[in-house]
Structure formats: C-alpha cells, structure tokens
C-alpha positions as CSV (number, residue, x, y, z in Angstrom):
1,M,-57.2,47.6,-27.8
2,Q,-55.9,46.9,-24.3
3,T,-53.6,44.9,-24.0
4,S,-52.6,42.7,-20.7
5,N,-48.8,44.1,-20.3
6,P,-48.2,46.0,-17.2
7,S,-47.7,49.6,-16.9
8,I,-44.1,50.4,-15.5
9,L,-43.3,53.6,-13.6
10,L,-39.4,53.3,-13.0
11,I,-38.1,56.3,-10.7
12,M,-34.8,57.3,-10.5
13,V,-32.5,59.3,-8.4
14,D,-28.7,60.7,-8.4
15,Q,-26.4,59.6,-6.4
16,L,-28.0,57.7,-3.7
17,A,-26.2,55.3,-1.8
18,A,-27.4,51.8,-0.6
19,S,-24.9,52.1,2.1
20,A,-27.0,55.3,3.1
21,L,-30.4,53.7,3.1
22,P,-31.6,51.5,6.5
23,V,-33.1,48.5,4.3
24,Y,-29.1,48.4,3.8
25,G,-28.6,48.4,7.3
26,H,-27.9,52.5,8.1
27,P,-28.8,53.2,11.4
28,V,-29.6,57.0,11.2
29,V,-31.0,57.8,7.9
30,K,-34.7,58.1,7.7
31,T,-36.4,57.1,4.3
32,P,-40.3,55.9,5.6
33,H,-41.3,55.7,1.9
34,L,-38.3,54.2,0.3
35,S,-38.4,50.9,3.2
36,A,-42.0,50.9,2.3
37,L,-41.4,50.5,-0.4
38,A,-38.3,47.8,0.2
39,E,-40.8,46.4,1.8
40,D,-43.6,45.5,0.0
41,G,-41.6,44.8,-3.2
42,V,-38.2,42.8,-4.1
43,V,-34.4,44.6,-3.0
44,F,-31.6,43.8,-5.2
45,E,-28.4,43.0,-2.5
46,Q,-26.4,42.6,-5.5
47,S,-27.1,45.6,-8.3
48,Y,-24.1,48.2,-9.3
49,C,-24.1,50.7,-11.9
50,N,-22.0,50.5,-15.1
51,S,-20.2,53.5,-14.9
52,P,-19.4,56.1,-11.5
53,L,-20.4,59.1,-13.9
54,C,-24.2,60.5,-14.5
55,A,-24.3,60.2,-18.1
56,P,-22.3,56.8,-19.0
57,S,-24.6,55.6,-16.5
58,R,-27.9,56.6,-17.7
59,A,-26.8,55.7,-21.0
60,S,-26.3,52.8,-20.1
61,M,-29.1,51.8,-18.3
62,L,-31.4,53.0,-21.0
63,S,-29.5,51.0,-23.9
64,G,-28.6,47.6,-22.0
65,Q,-25.0,48.1,-23.2
66,L,-21.7,48.7,-21.3
67,P,-20.8,52.3,-21.6
68,S,-17.7,51.3,-23.2
69,R,-19.5,49.6,-25.7
70,I,-21.4,52.2,-26.7
71,G,-19.2,55.5,-26.6
72,T,-20.5,57.0,-23.4
73,F,-16.9,57.1,-21.9
74,D,-17.8,60.0,-20.1
75,N,-20.1,63.0,-19.0
76,A,-19.0,64.7,-22.0
77,A,-19.9,62.2,-24.8
78,E,-23.0,61.9,-26.8
79,F,-25.6,59.2,-26.5
80,S,-26.0,58.3,-30.4
81,S,-29.6,58.1,-31.7
82,E,-29.0,54.8,-33.6
83,I,-28.7,53.3,-30.7
84,P,-31.8,51.4,-29.4
85,T,-33.3,52.2,-25.7
86,M,-35.7,50.2,-23.8
87,A,-38.1,53.4,-24.9
88,H,-37.9,51.8,-28.5
89,Y,-38.1,48.2,-27.5
90,L,-41.7,48.9,-25.4
91,R,-43.1,51.4,-27.9
92,A,-42.5,48.7,-30.5
93,M,-44.3,46.6,-27.7
94,G,-47.5,49.4,-27.3
95,Y,-46.6,50.9,-24.5
96,Q,-46.9,55.1,-24.6
97,T,-43.8,56.1,-22.9
98,S,-43.0,59.6,-21.1
99,L,-39.7,60.9,-19.5
100,I,-39.8,63.5,-16.5
101,G,-36.9,64.8,-15.4
102,K,-33.2,64.6,-15.3
103,M,-31.6,62.0,-18.4
104,H,-27.7,63.9,-19.1
105,L,-27.6,62.5,-22.3
106,I,-25.0,64.3,-24.5
107,G,-26.2,65.3,-28.0
108,P,-29.4,66.5,-29.9
109,D,-31.7,63.6,-29.5
110,Q,-33.1,63.7,-26.1
111,L,-36.0,61.6,-26.4
112,H,-34.3,58.3,-26.9
113,G,-37.7,56.5,-28.4
114,F,-39.7,58.4,-25.8
115,E,-42.8,60.1,-26.6
116,E,-42.6,63.3,-24.7
117,R,-40.7,64.3,-22.3
118,L,-42.6,67.2,-19.9
119,T,-39.4,68.5,-18.6
120,T,-35.8,70.1,-19.6
121,D,-33.0,68.6,-18.0
122,I,-31.3,70.5,-15.6
123,Y,-28.0,70.0,-16.8
124,P,-27.0,71.0,-20.9
125,A,-26.9,68.7,-23.4
126,D,-24.0,70.3,-25.5
127,F,-20.4,69.2,-25.6
128,G,-19.4,71.7,-22.9
129,W,-18.4,69.2,-20.2
130,T,-15.6,68.3,-22.6
131,P,-12.2,68.6,-20.5
132,D,-9.0,70.7,-22.2
133,W,-6.1,68.2,-20.8
134,N,-4.1,70.9,-22.2
135,Q,-5.0,72.7,-19.1
136,P,-3.0,72.7,-16.2
137,S,-4.5,70.9,-14.0
138,E,-4.4,74.0,-11.2
139,D,-6.3,75.8,-13.7
140,R,-9.5,74.3,-13.0
141,F,-12.5,75.4,-14.6
142,S,-15.1,77.2,-12.3
143,W,-17.8,74.3,-13.1
144,Y,-15.4,71.2,-12.8
145,H,-16.5,69.6,-9.6
146,N,-14.4,70.4,-6.1
147,M,-14.7,70.6,-2.7
148,L,-17.1,73.3,-2.6
149,S,-20.2,71.1,-2.4
150,V,-18.8,69.7,0.6
151,V,-17.6,72.7,2.1
152,Q,-20.5,75.0,1.3
153,A,-23.1,72.5,2.5
154,G,-25.8,73.2,4.4
155,Q,-29.6,74.9,5.1
156,C,-30.8,76.6,2.3
157,V,-34.6,78.1,1.6
158,T,-34.2,76.6,-1.9
159,S,-32.0,75.8,-4.9
160,N,-31.8,75.3,-8.3
161,Q,-31.4,71.6,-8.3
162,L,-34.6,71.8,-5.3
163,D,-36.6,74.3,-7.6
164,F,-36.0,71.2,-10.3
165,D,-37.5,68.0,-8.4
166,E,-40.6,70.3,-7.2
167,E,-41.1,70.9,-10.9
168,V,-40.5,67.2,-11.8
169,A,-42.6,65.5,-9.5
170,F,-46.0,68.0,-10.0
171,R,-45.3,67.1,-13.4
172,S,-45.0,63.3,-12.7
173,V,-48.6,63.5,-10.6
174,C,-50.2,66.0,-13.2
175,K,-49.4,62.9,-15.8
176,I,-50.4,60.4,-13.6
177,F,-53.9,62.0,-13.4
178,N,-53.7,62.7,-17.1
179,L,-53.2,58.5,-18.2
180,A,-56.2,57.8,-15.4
181,R,-58.4,59.7,-17.5
182,S,-56.7,59.7,-21.0
183,P,-58.9,57.3,-23.6
184,D,-55.5,55.9,-24.3
185,E,-56.0,51.9,-23.7
186,R,-52.5,51.4,-23.9
187,P,-50.2,50.5,-20.8
188,F,-47.6,53.6,-20.1
189,F,-43.5,53.4,-19.3
190,M,-43.3,57.0,-17.9
191,T,-39.7,57.4,-16.2
192,V,-39.6,59.9,-13.4
193,S,-35.9,61.0,-12.1
194,F,-35.1,63.7,-9.4
195,T,-31.6,64.9,-9.5
196,H,-31.1,64.8,-5.4
197,P,-29.2,63.6,-3.6
198,H,-26.5,65.0,-5.8
199,D,-24.4,67.5,-4.6
200,P,-24.5,70.8,-4.3
201,F,-25.5,69.6,-0.6
202,A,-28.1,71.9,0.4
203,I,-31.3,71.5,2.1
204,P,-34.4,73.2,3.5
205,R,-34.3,73.5,7.1
206,R,-37.4,71.0,7.9
207,Y,-35.2,68.3,6.7
208,W,-32.2,69.4,8.4
209,D,-33.7,69.1,11.7
210,L,-34.6,65.6,11.5
211,Y,-31.1,64.8,12.5
212,E,-28.9,65.4,15.9
213,H,-25.9,66.0,14.2
214,D,-24.3,64.0,17.0
215,N,-26.0,61.2,15.6
216,I,-25.0,61.2,11.8
217,D,-21.6,59.0,11.7
218,M,-18.3,60.1,9.8
219,P,-16.9,59.6,6.7
220,A,-15.4,56.0,7.0
221,V,-12.4,56.8,4.9
222,P,-10.0,59.2,6.7
223,L,-8.7,61.8,5.2
224,C,-4.9,61.4,4.8
225,V,-5.7,58.0,3.0
226,M,-3.3,59.4,0.1
227,T,-0.4,59.8,2.3
228,S,0.2,55.8,3.3
229,L,0.4,55.7,-0.7
230,I,2.6,58.5,-1.0
231,P,5.1,57.9,1.6
232,T,7.5,61.5,0.6
233,A,4.1,63.5,0.6
234,N,3.4,65.7,3.7
235,V,0.1,66.3,2.8
236,C,-2.4,64.8,-0.3
237,T,-3.8,66.5,-3.4
238,P,-7.5,66.7,-1.6
239,C,-6.1,67.4,1.6
240,A,-4.6,69.7,0.0
241,L,-7.1,71.7,-1.9
242,W,-9.9,71.2,1.4
243,T,-7.3,73.1,3.0
244,N,-7.0,76.0,0.6
245,L,-10.6,76.1,0.5
246,I,-11.2,76.1,4.4
C-alpha cells in the first residue's frame, strides 16, 4: 500500500571538514554540486559529530545515542546488534532500506536494521583495530595512522579508495533505477556512504589540476605548536615524526 511518507536518500562522506567548503566560506575549494544542494536546501551552522573516529561516530549517528552510552569507544569496539538503529525504526514504519558503501561497523552484524547491503565495507569488521597498550609507543604497527598519508600525498592513477567509491556510486545509481522500476510501493531509505576525502590523500590529475598551488591556504596550526606547551622540548613529537618520515 502506497504511503505519503517521503523517500530518504542519505549521502555520507568521510572526514570532510565544514571549514573546507565554500558554503561555509572557503574561498578556494570547488564543490559545485554540494554548493547547489546547499543553495536549494538547509545548511546547518551548529552541527557536530559525537566522535572524531569513524566507527563510534557512525554508530552514534545510526543509533541516536552517544558512543559512551552504546560502548563504541574507538574503531575496535563492537556495535552491538541489540541496539536499535534508524533503519530498524524506518522498517517498522514501512520503509524498504538499503545500505551502500562504507560504514565501519565492528562486529558480525553488518546490516543493523538494513534489509540489504549492496557493497562490502572498505575496512574489516573484526577486532584487529584493537591497540596493544603493552606495545612500546615507538614500535607502532604499520597499519596505525601516521604521517605517511601526508608526506606521500599527491597524484595517482587510482587507489583502493577511489575504486571503492566508484563502485559505491555505480551501485547506488543502479539501485535508484531499480527502485523506479520496482512494483514495491514502499518508500525507501537508502544510505550511500563514500570513503573520501579520508586519507591517504591521493587524487587523479584531472582534480589536481583544478587548483593553482599558490592559492591553497597553509595549515592554520603551526607545525611546532607543541613546543610552546613543552618548554624543555627542542622538537615536539609530531615534528620529530615528520622529520623522520621526510
């Protein structure tokens, strides 16, 4: 039975800072499609993630609860299947629900209320993200975040992130066409989640050449800001790491 409830398309990206968007005043970055959406829609001026990490932030968004409340403290914490999500509630309201792309949900439940998932995740769902706190701080695992994503940034032909996002876009467009042809009259809730602009910062030349290098603003935080906090230090830890890498 057809309802009056609107269909919902939720598009997510990863690590896109509001301050880097023209709609929030950035003078250099070019985002014609996002700017068009902002012009015709609603722009939130006071909206924040509940966690700076991927997995807790996404679990918090889906559940509507703080990460501390649901136990998703870091990228290795399981998002329990006992916790209801917006997908559960929308299905109860008669929606058909689908998930496409990255969600970084840890644990065996990779649906969390969605009826279907049309791609795998770009990251594993096991507990391999768990840090070894007994490991000396200088003996970091190769897959830990470090400055390589910055010092090795630049042009590329392709990457696993670019390949993943292309698949996400392709499957999302196919799904929309399939929904238009489907006899199922239920409204849909479709989540499309891209991994970019998450590091590593590698991009094809056609996007690289959109910008004049001299027009790109430098980081607002000084490289050695920590030295002012630690007067006895000749160089702060991030700077030492940077020096070692370059």
